[in-house]
PDB file of N, CA, C and O in Angstrom:
ATOM      1  N   MET A   1       0.816  -1.185   0.022  1.00  0.00           N
ATOM      2  CA  MET A   1      -0.028  -0.037  -0.005  1.00  0.00           C
ATOM      3  C   MET A   1       0.818   1.236   0.008  1.00  0.00           C
ATOM      4  O   MET A   1       1.843   1.291   0.688  1.00  0.00           O
ATOM      5  N   ILE A   2       0.422   2.193  -0.693  1.00  0.00           N
ATOM      6  CA  ILE A   2       1.130   3.514  -0.764  1.00  0.00           C
ATOM      7  C   ILE A   2       0.081   4.560  -0.492  1.00  0.00           C
ATOM      8  O   ILE A   2      -0.993   4.520  -1.092  1.00  0.00           O
ATOM      9  N   TRP A   3       0.369   5.539   0.435  1.00  0.00           N
ATOM     10  CA  TRP A   3      -0.513   6.615   0.815  1.00  0.00           C
ATOM     11  C   TRP A   3       0.202   7.891   0.377  1.00  0.00           C
ATOM     12  O   TRP A   3       1.383   8.076   0.669  1.00  0.00           O
ATOM     13  N   THR A   4      -0.500   8.754  -0.310  1.00  0.00           N
ATOM     14  CA  THR A   4       0.119  10.149  -0.669  1.00  0.00           C
ATOM     15  C   THR A   4      -1.022  11.095  -0.469  1.00  0.00           C
ATOM     16  O   THR A   4      -2.188  10.703  -0.509  1.00  0.00           O
ATOM     17  N   ASP A   5      -0.668  12.415  -0.243  1.00  0.00           N
ATOM     18  CA  ASP A   5      -1.612  13.471  -0.297  1.00  0.00           C
ATOM     19  C   ASP A   5      -2.182  13.718  -1.648  1.00  0.00           C
ATOM     20  O   ASP A   5      -1.541  13.371  -2.640  1.00  0.00           O
ATOM     21  N   ASN A   6      -3.363  14.305  -1.757  1.00  0.00           N
ATOM     22  CA  ASN A   6      -3.870  14.715  -3.057  1.00  0.00           C
ATOM     23  C   ASN A   6      -4.532  16.114  -2.870  1.00  0.00           C
ATOM     24  O   ASN A   6      -4.809  16.571  -1.761  1.00  0.00           O
ATOM     25  N   LEU A   7      -4.752  16.731  -4.008  1.00  0.00           N
ATOM     26  CA  LEU A   7      -5.347  18.097  -3.976  1.00  0.00           C
ATOM     27  C   LEU A   7      -6.805  18.146  -4.247  1.00  0.00           C
ATOM     28  O   LEU A   7      -7.359  19.243  -4.323  1.00  0.00           O
ATOM     29  N   THR A   8      -7.457  17.061  -4.396  1.00  0.00           N
ATOM     30  CA  THR A   8      -8.890  17.034  -4.690  1.00  0.00           C
ATOM     31  C   THR A   8      -9.860  17.323  -3.568  1.00  0.00           C
ATOM     32  O   THR A   8     -11.011  17.725  -3.736  1.00  0.00           O
ATOM     33  N   GLY A   9      -9.274  17.076  -2.391  1.00  0.00           N
ATOM     34  CA  GLY A   9     -10.178  17.336  -1.174  1.00  0.00           C
ATOM     35  C   GLY A   9     -10.949  16.203  -0.707  1.00  0.00           C
ATOM     36  O   GLY A   9     -11.685  16.325   0.273  1.00  0.00           O
ATOM     37  N   HIS A  10     -10.828  15.028  -1.380  1.00  0.00           N
ATOM     38  CA  HIS A  10     -11.484  13.812  -0.975  1.00  0.00           C
ATOM     39  C   HIS A  10     -10.562  12.613  -1.166  1.00  0.00           C
ATOM     40  O   HIS A  10      -9.656  12.670  -1.997  1.00  0.00           O
ATOM     41  N   PRO A  11     -10.771  11.505  -0.401  1.00  0.00           N
ATOM     42  CA  PRO A  11      -9.922  10.362  -0.559  1.00  0.00           C
ATOM     43  C   PRO A  11     -10.168   9.555  -1.826  1.00  0.00           C
ATOM     44  O   PRO A  11     -11.319   9.483  -2.255  1.00  0.00           O
ATOM     45  N   ARG A  12      -9.160   8.937  -2.460  1.00  0.00           N
ATOM     46  CA  ARG A  12      -9.264   8.127  -3.634  1.00  0.00           C
ATOM     47  C   ARG A  12      -8.507   6.908  -3.442  1.00  0.00           C
ATOM     48  O   ARG A  12      -7.598   6.872  -2.613  1.00  0.00           O
ATOM     49  N   MET A  13      -8.842   5.829  -4.203  1.00  0.00           N
ATOM     50  CA  MET A  13      -8.204   4.580  -4.140  1.00  0.00           C
ATOM     51  C   MET A  13      -7.859   4.086  -5.537  1.00  0.00           C
ATOM     52  O   MET A  13      -8.676   4.159  -6.454  1.00  0.00           O
ATOM     53  N   GLY A  14      -6.629   3.578  -5.688  1.00  0.00           N
ATOM     54  CA  GLY A  14      -6.238   2.917  -6.891  1.00  0.00           C
ATOM     55  C   GLY A  14      -5.938   1.473  -6.575  1.00  0.00           C
ATOM     56  O   GLY A  14      -5.369   1.190  -5.521  1.00  0.00           O
ATOM     57  N   LEU A  15      -6.296   0.550  -7.441  1.00  0.00           N
ATOM     58  CA  LEU A  15      -6.140  -0.858  -7.124  1.00  0.00           C
ATOM     59  C   LEU A  15      -5.408  -1.601  -8.191  1.00  0.00           C
ATOM     60  O   LEU A  15      -5.754  -1.503  -9.368  1.00  0.00           O
ATOM     61  N   ILE A  16      -4.389  -2.354  -7.803  1.00  0.00           N
ATOM     62  CA  ILE A  16      -3.628  -3.149  -8.750  1.00  0.00           C
ATOM     63  C   ILE A  16      -3.798  -4.640  -8.327  1.00  0.00           C
ATOM     64  O   ILE A  16      -3.435  -4.998  -7.206  1.00  0.00           O
ATOM     65  N   VAL A  17      -4.296  -5.429  -9.135  1.00  0.00           N
ATOM     66  CA  VAL A  17      -4.530  -6.821  -8.944  1.00  0.00           C
ATOM     67  C   VAL A  17      -3.752  -7.666  -9.990  1.00  0.00           C
ATOM     68  O   VAL A  17      -4.326  -7.988 -11.030  1.00  0.00           O
ATOM     69  N   PRO A  18      -2.538  -8.016  -9.767  1.00  0.00           N
ATOM     70  CA  PRO A  18      -1.814  -8.821 -10.736  1.00  0.00           C
ATOM     71  C   PRO A  18      -2.395 -10.184 -10.998  1.00  0.00           C
ATOM     72  O   PRO A  18      -3.101 -10.743 -10.159  1.00  0.00           O
ATOM     73  N   ARG A  19      -2.104 -10.709 -12.140  1.00  0.00           N
ATOM     74  CA  ARG A  19      -2.679 -12.058 -12.561  1.00  0.00           C
ATOM     75  C   ARG A  19      -2.255 -13.220 -11.614  1.00  0.00           C
ATOM     76  O   ARG A  19      -3.086 -13.955 -11.081  1.00  0.00           O
ATOM     77  N   TYR A  20      -0.919 -13.339 -11.438  1.00  0.00           N
ATOM     78  CA  TYR A  20      -0.454 -14.413 -10.582  1.00  0.00           C
ATOM     79  C   TYR A  20      -1.023 -15.771 -11.016  1.00  0.00           C
ATOM     80  O   TYR A  20      -1.253 -16.649 -10.184  1.00  0.00           O
ATOM     81  N   GLN A  21      -1.246 -15.934 -12.322  1.00  0.00           N
ATOM     82  CA  GLN A  21      -1.702 -17.148 -12.898  1.00  0.00           C
ATOM     83  C   GLN A  21      -3.124 -17.490 -12.274  1.00  0.00           C
ATOM     84  O   GLN A  21      -3.452 -18.660 -12.078  1.00  0.00           O
ATOM     85  N   SER A  22      -3.940 -16.432 -11.975  1.00  0.00           N
ATOM     86  CA  SER A  22      -5.257 -16.632 -11.434  1.00  0.00           C
ATOM     87  C   SER A  22      -6.257 -16.340 -12.573  1.00  0.00           C
ATOM     88  O   SER A  22      -5.941 -15.673 -13.558  1.00  0.00           O
ATOM     89  N   SER A  23      -7.473 -16.872 -12.385  1.00  0.00           N
ATOM     90  CA  SER A  23      -8.485 -16.556 -13.427  1.00  0.00           C
ATOM     91  C   SER A  23      -9.063 -15.109 -13.248  1.00  0.00           C
ATOM     92  O   SER A  23      -8.953 -14.472 -12.200  1.00  0.00           O
ATOM     93  N   ALA A  24      -9.678 -14.665 -14.355  1.00  0.00           N
ATOM     94  CA  ALA A  24     -10.362 -13.436 -14.316  1.00  0.00           C
ATOM     95  C   ALA A  24     -11.458 -13.363 -13.220  1.00  0.00           C
ATOM     96  O   ALA A  24     -11.690 -12.296 -12.651  1.00  0.00           O
ATOM     97  N   VAL A  25     -12.102 -14.459 -12.942  1.00  0.00           N
ATOM     98  CA  VAL A  25     -13.146 -14.562 -11.930  1.00  0.00           C
ATOM     99  C   VAL A  25     -12.448 -14.283 -10.501  1.00  0.00           C
ATOM    100  O   VAL A  25     -12.947 -13.486  -9.707  1.00  0.00           O
ATOM    101  N   ALA A  26     -11.364 -14.931 -10.252  1.00  0.00           N
ATOM    102  CA  ALA A  26     -10.636 -14.739  -9.039  1.00  0.00           C
ATOM    103  C   ALA A  26     -10.162 -13.299  -8.862  1.00  0.00           C
ATOM    104  O   ALA A  26     -10.343 -12.711  -7.796  1.00  0.00           O
ATOM    105  N   ARG A  27      -9.542 -12.719  -9.926  1.00  0.00           N
ATOM    106  CA  ARG A  27      -9.150 -11.270  -9.833  1.00  0.00           C
ATOM    107  C   ARG A  27     -10.288 -10.392  -9.625  1.00  0.00           C
ATOM    108  O   ARG A  27     -10.168  -9.505  -8.779  1.00  0.00           O
ATOM    109  N   ASN A  28     -11.382 -10.509 -10.277  1.00  0.00           N
ATOM    110  CA  ASN A  28     -12.590  -9.648 -10.079  1.00  0.00           C
ATOM    111  C   ASN A  28     -13.155  -9.857  -8.679  1.00  0.00           C
ATOM    112  O   ASN A  28     -13.603  -8.891  -8.061  1.00  0.00           O
ATOM    113  N   ARG A  29     -13.152 -11.024  -8.181  1.00  0.00           N
ATOM    114  CA  ARG A  29     -13.657 -11.273  -6.835  1.00  0.00           C
ATOM    115  C   ARG A  29     -12.788 -10.524  -5.791  1.00  0.00           C
ATOM    116  O   ARG A  29     -13.313  -9.865  -4.894  1.00  0.00           O
ATOM    117  N   LEU A  30     -11.442 -10.643  -5.933  1.00  0.00           N
ATOM    118  CA  LEU A  30     -10.563  -9.857  -5.108  1.00  0.00           C
ATOM    119  C   LEU A  30     -10.792  -8.361  -5.171  1.00  0.00           C
ATOM    120  O   LEU A  30     -10.840  -7.677  -4.149  1.00  0.00           O
ATOM    121  N   ARG A  31     -10.933  -7.866  -6.397  1.00  0.00           N
ATOM    122  CA  ARG A  31     -11.174  -6.424  -6.547  1.00  0.00           C
ATOM    123  C   ARG A  31     -12.418  -6.009  -5.857  1.00  0.00           C
ATOM    124  O   ARG A  31     -12.419  -5.005  -5.145  1.00  0.00           O
ATOM    125  N   ARG A  32     -13.507  -6.753  -6.039  1.00  0.00           N
ATOM    126  CA  ARG A  32     -14.789  -6.449  -5.366  1.00  0.00           C
ATOM    127  C   ARG A  32     -14.644  -6.426  -3.867  1.00  0.00           C
ATOM    128  O   ARG A  32     -15.191  -5.546  -3.202  1.00  0.00           O
ATOM    129  N   ARG A  33     -13.916  -7.382  -3.321  1.00  0.00           N
ATOM    130  CA  ARG A  33     -13.742  -7.469  -1.855  1.00  0.00           C
ATOM    131  C   ARG A  33     -12.948  -6.238  -1.351  1.00  0.00           C
ATOM    132  O   ARG A  33     -13.354  -5.653  -0.347  1.00  0.00           O
ATOM    133  N   ILE A  34     -11.914  -5.846  -1.953  1.00  0.00           N
ATOM    134  CA  ILE A  34     -11.120  -4.779  -1.531  1.00  0.00           C
ATOM    135  C   ILE A  34     -11.895  -3.484  -1.655  1.00  0.00           C
ATOM    136  O   ILE A  34     -11.906  -2.685  -0.718  1.00  0.00           O
ATOM    137  N   ARG A  35     -12.573  -3.246  -2.838  1.00  0.00           N
ATOM    138  CA  ARG A  35     -13.356  -2.099  -2.966  1.00  0.00           C
ATOM    139  C   ARG A  35     -14.470  -1.996  -1.885  1.00  0.00           C
ATOM    140  O   ARG A  35     -14.723  -0.910  -1.363  1.00  0.00           O
ATOM    141  N   GLU A  36     -15.100  -3.078  -1.570  1.00  0.00           N
ATOM    142  CA  GLU A  36     -16.177  -3.059  -0.521  1.00  0.00           C
ATOM    143  C   GLU A  36     -15.554  -2.696   0.840  1.00  0.00           C
ATOM    144  O   GLU A  36     -16.177  -1.944   1.590  1.00  0.00           O
ATOM    145  N   ILE A  37     -14.388  -3.180   1.186  1.00  0.00           N
ATOM    146  CA  ILE A  37     -13.732  -2.785   2.465  1.00  0.00           C
ATOM    147  C   ILE A  37     -13.404  -1.339   2.379  1.00  0.00           C
ATOM    148  O   ILE A  37     -13.625  -0.627   3.358  1.00  0.00           O
ATOM    149  N   TRP A  38     -12.885  -0.833   1.270  1.00  0.00           N
ATOM    150  CA  TRP A  38     -12.678   0.616   1.150  1.00  0.00           C
ATOM    151  C   TRP A  38     -13.938   1.395   1.371  1.00  0.00           C
ATOM    152  O   TRP A  38     -13.932   2.341   2.159  1.00  0.00           O
ATOM    153  N   ARG A  39     -15.059   1.033   0.691  1.00  0.00           N
ATOM    154  CA  ARG A  39     -16.235   1.753   0.691  1.00  0.00           C
ATOM    155  C   ARG A  39     -16.880   1.760   2.154  1.00  0.00           C
ATOM    156  O   ARG A  39     -17.398   2.784   2.600  1.00  0.00           O
ATOM    157  N   ARG A  40     -16.823   0.590   2.865  1.00  0.00           N
ATOM    158  CA  ARG A  40     -17.444   0.459   4.211  1.00  0.00           C
ATOM    159  C   ARG A  40     -16.558   1.018   5.247  1.00  0.00           C
ATOM    160  O   ARG A  40     -17.051   1.754   6.102  1.00  0.00           O
ATOM    161  N   GLU A  41     -15.290   0.741   5.258  1.00  0.00           N
ATOM    162  CA  GLU A  41     -14.469   0.982   6.415  1.00  0.00           C
ATOM    163  C   GLU A  41     -13.502   2.196   6.255  1.00  0.00           C
ATOM    164  O   GLU A  41     -13.236   2.907   7.225  1.00  0.00           O
ATOM    165  N   LEU A  42     -13.035   2.399   5.148  1.00  0.00           N
ATOM    166  CA  LEU A  42     -11.854   3.387   5.030  1.00  0.00           C
ATOM    167  C   LEU A  42     -12.224   4.747   4.468  1.00  0.00           C
ATOM    168  O   LEU A  42     -11.668   5.763   4.885  1.00  0.00           O
ATOM    169  N   GLN A  43     -13.163   4.778   3.519  1.00  0.00           N
ATOM    170  CA  GLN A  43     -13.392   5.997   2.774  1.00  0.00           C
ATOM    171  C   GLN A  43     -13.947   7.077   3.658  1.00  0.00           C
ATOM    172  O   GLN A  43     -13.452   8.202   3.583  1.00  0.00           O
ATOM    173  N   GLN A  44     -14.831   6.857   4.403  1.00  0.00           N
ATOM    174  CA  GLN A  44     -15.481   7.963   5.224  1.00  0.00           C
ATOM    175  C   GLN A  44     -14.554   8.546   6.233  1.00  0.00           C
ATOM    176  O   GLN A  44     -14.675   9.732   6.539  1.00  0.00           O
ATOM    177  N   GLN A  45     -13.605   7.770   6.789  1.00  0.00           N
ATOM    178  CA  GLN A  45     -12.708   8.219   7.783  1.00  0.00           C
ATOM    179  C   GLN A  45     -11.347   8.707   7.234  1.00  0.00           C
ATOM    180  O   GLN A  45     -10.505   9.200   7.986  1.00  0.00           O
ATOM    181  N   GLN A  46     -11.163   8.566   5.979  1.00  0.00           N
ATOM    182  CA  GLN A  46      -9.933   8.817   5.290  1.00  0.00           C
ATOM    183  C   GLN A  46      -9.720  10.337   5.091  1.00  0.00           C
ATOM    184  O   GLN A  46     -10.646  11.018   4.652  1.00  0.00           O
ATOM    185  N   PRO A  47      -8.533  10.881   5.401  1.00  0.00           N
ATOM    186  CA  PRO A  47      -8.211  12.230   5.021  1.00  0.00           C
ATOM    187  C   PRO A  47      -8.060  12.294   3.506  1.00  0.00           C
ATOM    188  O   PRO A  47      -8.114  11.263   2.835  1.00  0.00           O
ATOM    189  N   ALA A  48      -7.882  13.427   2.990  1.00  0.00           N
ATOM    190  CA  ALA A  48      -7.764  13.574   1.465  1.00  0.00           C
ATOM    191  C   ALA A  48      -6.411  13.029   1.041  1.00  0.00           C
ATOM    192  O   ALA A  48      -5.449  13.750   0.777  1.00  0.00           O
ATOM    193  N   TRP A  49      -6.408  11.699   0.996  1.00  0.00           N
ATOM    194  CA  TRP A  49      -5.145  10.996   0.596  1.00  0.00           C
ATOM    195  C   TRP A  49      -5.465  10.118  -0.648  1.00  0.00           C
ATOM    196  O   TRP A  49      -6.622   9.759  -0.865  1.00  0.00           O
ATOM    197  N   ASP A  50      -4.461   9.783  -1.441  1.00  0.00           N
ATOM    198  CA  ASP A  50      -4.619   8.738  -2.483  1.00  0.00           C
ATOM    199  C   ASP A  50      -4.068   7.508  -1.847  1.00  0.00           C
ATOM    200  O   ASP A  50      -3.015   7.502  -1.209  1.00  0.00           O
ATOM    201  N   LEU A  51      -4.804   6.497  -2.041  1.00  0.00           N
ATOM    202  CA  LEU A  51      -4.268   5.151  -1.531  1.00  0.00           C
ATOM    203  C   LEU A  51      -4.146   4.211  -2.791  1.00  0.00           C
ATOM    204  O   LEU A  51      -5.077   4.039  -3.578  1.00  0.00           O
ATOM    205  N   VAL A  52      -3.006   3.667  -2.897  1.00  0.00           N
ATOM    206  CA  VAL A  52      -2.757   2.648  -3.985  1.00  0.00           C
ATOM    207  C   VAL A  52      -2.482   1.344  -3.338  1.00  0.00           C
ATOM    208  O   VAL A  52      -1.542   1.211  -2.554  1.00  0.00           O
ATOM    209  N   ILE A  53      -3.359   0.294  -3.681  1.00  0.00           N
ATOM    210  CA  ILE A  53      -3.176  -1.035  -3.137  1.00  0.00           C
ATOM    211  C   ILE A  53      -2.801  -1.979  -4.166  1.00  0.00           C
ATOM    212  O   ILE A  53      -3.490  -2.140  -5.172  1.00  0.00           O
ATOM    213  N   ARG A  54      -1.639  -2.658  -3.924  1.00  0.00           N
ATOM    214  CA  ARG A  54      -1.191  -3.734  -4.835  1.00  0.00           C
ATOM    215  C   ARG A  54      -1.467  -5.008  -4.163  1.00  0.00           C
ATOM    216  O   ARG A  54      -0.848  -5.278  -3.133  1.00  0.00           O
ATOM    217  N   ALA A  55      -2.373  -5.852  -4.667  1.00  0.00           N
ATOM    218  CA  ALA A  55      -2.600  -7.167  -3.953  1.00  0.00           C
ATOM    219  C   ALA A  55      -1.516  -8.057  -4.149  1.00  0.00           C
ATOM    220  O   ALA A  55      -0.858  -8.063  -5.189  1.00  0.00           O
ATOM    221  N   ARG A  56      -1.278  -8.904  -3.068  1.00  0.00           N
ATOM    222  CA  ARG A  56      -0.219  -9.856  -3.077  1.00  0.00           C
ATOM    223  C   ARG A  56      -0.853 -11.213  -3.474  1.00  0.00           C
ATOM    224  O   ARG A  56      -2.076 -11.352  -3.480  1.00  0.00           O
ATOM    225  N   ARG A  57      -0.067 -12.133  -3.778  1.00  0.00           N
ATOM    226  CA  ARG A  57      -0.457 -13.492  -4.219  1.00  0.00           C
ATOM    227  C   ARG A  57      -1.342 -14.113  -3.129  1.00  0.00           C
ATOM    228  O   ARG A  57      -2.324 -14.776  -3.462  1.00  0.00           O
ATOM    229  N   GLU A  58      -1.022 -13.917  -1.809  1.00  0.00           N
ATOM    230  CA  GLU A  58      -1.742 -14.425  -0.743  1.00  0.00           C
ATOM    231  C   GLU A  58      -3.197 -13.974  -0.635  1.00  0.00           C
ATOM    232  O   GLU A  58      -4.059 -14.663  -0.089  1.00  0.00           O
ATOM    233  N   ALA A  59      -3.421 -12.789  -1.182  1.00  0.00           N
ATOM    234  CA  ALA A  59      -4.739 -12.127  -1.054  1.00  0.00           C
ATOM    235  C   ALA A  59      -5.812 -12.962  -1.765  1.00  0.00           C
ATOM    236  O   ALA A  59      -6.967 -12.936  -1.340  1.00  0.00           O
ATOM    237  N   TYR A  60      -5.477 -13.699  -2.826  1.00  0.00           N
ATOM    238  CA  TYR A  60      -6.492 -14.477  -3.551  1.00  0.00           C
ATOM    239  C   TYR A  60      -7.054 -15.567  -2.683  1.00  0.00           C
ATOM    240  O   TYR A  60      -8.223 -15.914  -2.849  1.00  0.00           O
ATOM    241  N   ALA A  61      -6.309 -16.122  -1.779  1.00  0.00           N
ATOM    242  CA  ALA A  61      -6.855 -17.244  -0.892  1.00  0.00           C
ATOM    243  C   ALA A  61      -7.387 -16.700   0.429  1.00  0.00           C
ATOM    244  O   ALA A  61      -7.967 -17.469   1.195  1.00  0.00           O
ATOM    245  N   ALA A  62      -7.217 -15.399   0.740  1.00  0.00           N
ATOM    246  CA  ALA A  62      -7.667 -14.912   1.992  1.00  0.00           C
ATOM    247  C   ALA A  62      -9.130 -14.683   2.063  1.00  0.00           C
ATOM    248  O   ALA A  62      -9.754 -14.334   1.062  1.00  0.00           O
ATOM    249  N   LYS A  63      -9.704 -14.871   3.227  1.00  0.00           N
ATOM    250  CA  LYS A  63     -11.136 -14.644   3.489  1.00  0.00           C
ATOM    251  C   LYS A  63     -11.397 -13.044   3.530  1.00  0.00           C
ATOM    252  O   LYS A  63     -10.490 -12.237   3.738  1.00  0.00           O
ATOM    253  N   PHE A  64     -12.589 -12.729   3.331  1.00  0.00           N
ATOM    254  CA  PHE A  64     -12.915 -11.288   3.420  1.00  0.00           C
ATOM    255  C   PHE A  64     -12.533 -10.725   4.797  1.00  0.00           C
ATOM    256  O   PHE A  64     -11.951  -9.643   4.867  1.00  0.00           O
ATOM    257  N   THR A  65     -12.833 -11.406   5.854  1.00  0.00           N
ATOM    258  CA  THR A  65     -12.494 -10.855   7.191  1.00  0.00           C
ATOM    259  C   THR A  65     -11.018 -10.721   7.396  1.00  0.00           C
ATOM    260  O   THR A  65     -10.600  -9.781   8.071  1.00  0.00           O
ATOM    261  N   ALA A  66     -10.213 -11.573   6.875  1.00  0.00           N
ATOM    262  CA  ALA A  66      -8.757 -11.454   6.948  1.00  0.00           C
ATOM    263  C   ALA A  66      -8.281 -10.269   6.098  1.00  0.00           C
ATOM    264  O   ALA A  66      -7.420  -9.520   6.561  1.00  0.00           O
ATOM    265  N   LEU A  67      -8.798 -10.060   4.870  1.00  0.00           N
ATOM    266  CA  LEU A  67      -8.433  -8.883   4.104  1.00  0.00           C
ATOM    267  C   LEU A  67      -8.798  -7.603   4.883  1.00  0.00           C
ATOM    268  O   LEU A  67      -7.996  -6.673   4.966  1.00  0.00           O
ATOM    269  N   ARG A  68     -10.007  -7.569   5.446  1.00  0.00           N
ATOM    270  CA  ARG A  68     -10.464  -6.411   6.156  1.00  0.00           C
ATOM    271  C   ARG A  68      -9.585  -6.106   7.367  1.00  0.00           C
ATOM    272  O   ARG A  68      -9.235  -4.944   7.571  1.00  0.00           O
ATOM    273  N   GLU A  69      -9.205  -7.123   8.199  1.00  0.00           N
ATOM    274  CA  GLU A  69      -8.337  -6.914   9.229  1.00  0.00           C
ATOM    275  C   GLU A  69      -6.991  -6.433   8.837  1.00  0.00           C
ATOM    276  O   GLU A  69      -6.460  -5.543   9.500  1.00  0.00           O
ATOM    277  N   ASP A  70      -6.399  -6.957   7.808  1.00  0.00           N
ATOM    278  CA  ASP A  70      -5.107  -6.513   7.316  1.00  0.00           C
ATOM    279  C   ASP A  70      -5.165  -5.016   6.851  1.00  0.00           C
ATOM    280  O   ASP A  70      -4.307  -4.201   7.189  1.00  0.00           O
ATOM    281  N   LEU A  71      -6.184  -4.727   6.090  1.00  0.00           N
ATOM    282  CA  LEU A  71      -6.283  -3.278   5.609  1.00  0.00           C
ATOM    283  C   LEU A  71      -6.488  -2.282   6.797  1.00  0.00           C
ATOM    284  O   LEU A  71      -5.856  -1.227   6.830  1.00  0.00           O
ATOM    285  N   LEU A  72      -7.345  -2.617   7.734  1.00  0.00           N
ATOM    286  CA  LEU A  72      -7.568  -1.794   8.918  1.00  0.00           C
ATOM    287  C   LEU A  72      -6.331  -1.714   9.706  1.00  0.00           C
ATOM    288  O   LEU A  72      -6.038  -0.613  10.173  1.00  0.00           O
ATOM    289  N   ALA A  73      -5.561  -2.724   9.923  1.00  0.00           N
ATOM    290  CA  ALA A  73      -4.331  -2.755  10.769  1.00  0.00           C
ATOM    291  C   ALA A  73      -3.299  -1.849  10.001  1.00  0.00           C
ATOM    292  O   ALA A  73      -2.640  -1.020  10.629  1.00  0.00           O
ATOM    293  N   TRP A  74      -3.169  -1.997   8.730  1.00  0.00           N
ATOM    294  CA  TRP A  74      -2.224  -1.183   7.973  1.00  0.00           C
ATOM    295  C   TRP A  74      -2.584   0.257   8.050  1.00  0.00           C
ATOM    296  O   TRP A  74      -1.694   1.104   8.114  1.00  0.00           O
ATOM    297  N   ARG A  75      -3.912   0.596   8.046  1.00  0.00           N
ATOM    298  CA  ARG A  75      -4.349   1.988   8.066  1.00  0.00           C
ATOM    299  C   ARG A  75      -3.995   2.593   9.460  1.00  0.00           C
ATOM    300  O   ARG A  75      -3.508   3.720   9.548  1.00  0.00           O
ATOM    301  N   ARG A  76      -4.254   1.810  10.546  1.00  0.00           N
ATOM    302  CA  ARG A  76      -3.891   2.260  11.877  1.00  0.00           C
ATOM    303  C   ARG A  76      -2.466   2.550  12.035  1.00  0.00           C
ATOM    304  O   ARG A  76      -2.080   3.558  12.628  1.00  0.00           O
ATOM    305  N   ALA A  77      -1.650   1.662  11.501  1.00  0.00           N
ATOM    306  CA  ALA A  77      -0.169   1.942  11.547  1.00  0.00           C
ATOM    307  C   ALA A  77       0.262   3.153  10.845  1.00  0.00           C
ATOM    308  O   ALA A  77       1.116   3.882  11.351  1.00  0.00           O
ATOM    309  N   VAL A  78      -0.287   3.419   9.687  1.00  0.00           N
ATOM    310  CA  VAL A  78       0.101   4.589   8.915  1.00  0.00           C
ATOM    311  C   VAL A  78      -0.381   5.821   9.650  1.00  0.00           C
ATOM    312  O   VAL A  78       0.391   6.776   9.730  1.00  0.00           O
ATOM    313  N   LEU A  79      -1.562   5.889  10.185  1.00  0.00           N
ATOM    314  CA  LEU A  79      -2.093   7.057  10.921  1.00  0.00           C
ATOM    315  C   LEU A  79      -1.312   7.271  12.160  1.00  0.00           C
ATOM    316  O   LEU A  79      -1.066   8.430  12.496  1.00  0.00           O
ATOM    317  N   GLU A  80      -0.895   6.269  12.878  1.00  0.00           N
ATOM    318  CA  GLU A  80      -0.037   6.414  14.097  1.00  0.00           C
ATOM    319  C   GLU A  80       1.355   6.939  13.776  1.00  0.00           C
ATOM    320  O   GLU A  80       1.902   7.782  14.487  1.00  0.00           O
ATOM    321  N   ALA A  81       1.897   6.433  12.719  1.00  0.00           N
ATOM    322  CA  ALA A  81       3.150   6.930  12.298  1.00  0.00           C
ATOM    323  C   ALA A  81       3.245   8.333  11.758  1.00  0.00           C
ATOM    324  O   ALA A  81       4.281   8.991  11.855  1.00  0.00           O
ATOM    325  N   GLY A  82       2.114   8.792  11.171  1.00  0.00           N
ATOM    326  CA  GLY A  82       2.130  10.060  10.453  1.00  0.00           C
ATOM    327  C   GLY A  82       1.339  11.061  11.276  1.00  0.00           C
ATOM    328  O   GLY A  82       1.206  12.218  10.877  1.00  0.00           O
TER     329      GLY A  82
END
């Protein structure tokens, strides 16, 4: 994940989901899961930052709750550090 300031005044997210020899169905499922976590948990509380997420190979096998916990933990760490 990469966080940077933006000048738009609202948070934005970019998503990179590499193939890793997975099917289009698996890639789209992972995209939908990450976008849903962003929409529900991160976007409303997010400062005007750009967030770029690059999914790792392990994310394809992860359950929704595990993805959610990882994203929220990473966000907490970034906010505490900055």
